[in-house]
C-alpha positions in Angstrom: 0.0 0.0 0.0 1.3 3.4 -1.0 1.3 5.8 2.0 1.6 9.0 -0.1 -2.2 9.6 -0.5 -2.6 9.3 3.3 0.2 11.8 4.0 -1.3 14.2 1.4 -4.7 14.0 3.1 -3.3 14.6 6.5 -1.3 17.6 5.2 -4.4 19.0 3.6 -6.4 18.6 6.8 -3.7 20.4 8.8 -4.1 23.5 6.6 -7.8 23.7 6.7 -9.5 26.5 8.7 -12.6 25.9 10.7 -15.3 28.2 9.5 -18.4 28.6 11.5 -21.7 29.3 9.7 -22.9 32.9 10.0 -25.0 33.6 13.1 -28.6 34.5 13.0 -29.1 38.2 13.0 -28.7 40.2 16.2 -30.3 43.5 17.0 -28.4 46.4 18.8 -28.0 45.3 22.4 -28.7 41.7 21.7 -26.1 39.0 22.4 -25.4 36.3 19.8 -23.1 33.3 20.1 -20.5 32.9 17.4 -18.5 29.7 18.1 -16.9 30.3 21.5 -17.4 34.0 21.3 -20.4 36.2 22.4 -20.9 39.3 20.3 -23.3 42.2 21.3 -23.7 45.0 18.7 -23.8 48.1 20.7 -24.0 51.1 18.3 -24.4 51.8 14.6 -21.5 54.2 13.9 -22.0 54.5 10.1 -24.3 53.3 7.4 -23.1 55.0 4.2 -24.2 52.3 1.9 -25.5 53.4 -1.4 -29.3 53.1 -1.6 -30.5 50.6 -4.2 -32.4 53.3 -6.1 -29.4 55.5 -6.6 -26.3 55.1 -8.7 -23.2 55.8 -6.6 -19.5 55.9 -7.3 -18.7 54.4 -3.9 -20.8 51.5 -2.4 -20.3 52.9 1.2 -19.9 50.9 4.4 -21.5 49.9 7.6 -19.5 50.3 10.8 -20.6 49.2 14.3 -19.3 49.2 17.8 -19.5 45.7 19.4 -18.7 44.1 22.7 -16.8 40.8 22.0 -16.5 38.4 24.9 -14.1 35.4 24.7 -12.5 33.1 27.3 -9.8 35.8 27.7 -12.2 38.6 28.6 -14.4 41.3 27.1 -13.4 44.1 24.7 -15.1 46.8 22.7 -14.3 46.7 19.0 -15.2 48.7 15.9 -16.3 46.4 13.1 -16.8 47.3 9.4 -19.0 45.1 7.2 -16.9 42.5 5.4 -13.6 43.3 7.2 -12.3 40.6 9.5 -10.8 41.5 12.9 -8.4 39.4 14.9 -10.1 37.9 18.0 -9.3 34.9 20.3 -7.0 33.1 17.9 -9.1 33.6 14.8 -11.0 36.3 12.8 -14.4 37.7 13.4 -16.3 39.3 10.5 -19.5 41.3 10.4 -20.9 39.5 7.3 -24.4 41.1 6.9 -26.3 44.2 7.9 -30.0 44.4 7.4 -32.2 46.0 6.2 -30.5 47.0 3.0 -30.5 50.7 2.2 -33.4 51.1 -0.1 -33.8 54.9 -0.2 -31.8 58.0 0.8 -32.3 59.0 4.4 -31.9 57.2 7.6 -33.1 53.9 8.9 -34.2 53.6 12.6 -31.4 52.0 14.5 -33.9 49.5 16.1 -34.5 48.0 12.7 -30.9 46.9 12.1 -29.9 43.2 12.4 -26.3 42.1 12.2 -24.8 38.7 11.4 -21.2 37.5 12.2 -18.9 34.7 11.3 -15.8 33.4 13.1 -12.9 31.6 11.4 -10.3 29.9 13.6 
């Protein structure tokens, strides 16, 4: 029996990241579990996304302040939609912000829901 395929499989598994499925949406002030982390979105800092009905040069961004609790403690972090941050030996990403921006103007902060993903 040739051991090369077994070694190749073991090497491939050693390089694989563990990706958790995105969490269900969390409202401001609501705690959501993301793997071994707890994340509580605290404040919407910016929603400059381009409304669906408008043609924009820049797509804009969503930024929030969140409380992230891990085994090593609790910290406040700013998060930008789609940008991973280093936390507890992995990366935490704000992967979705709802509702989408449909028209110019503001959305009531209570309507927002945020989803996160953790990759170890």
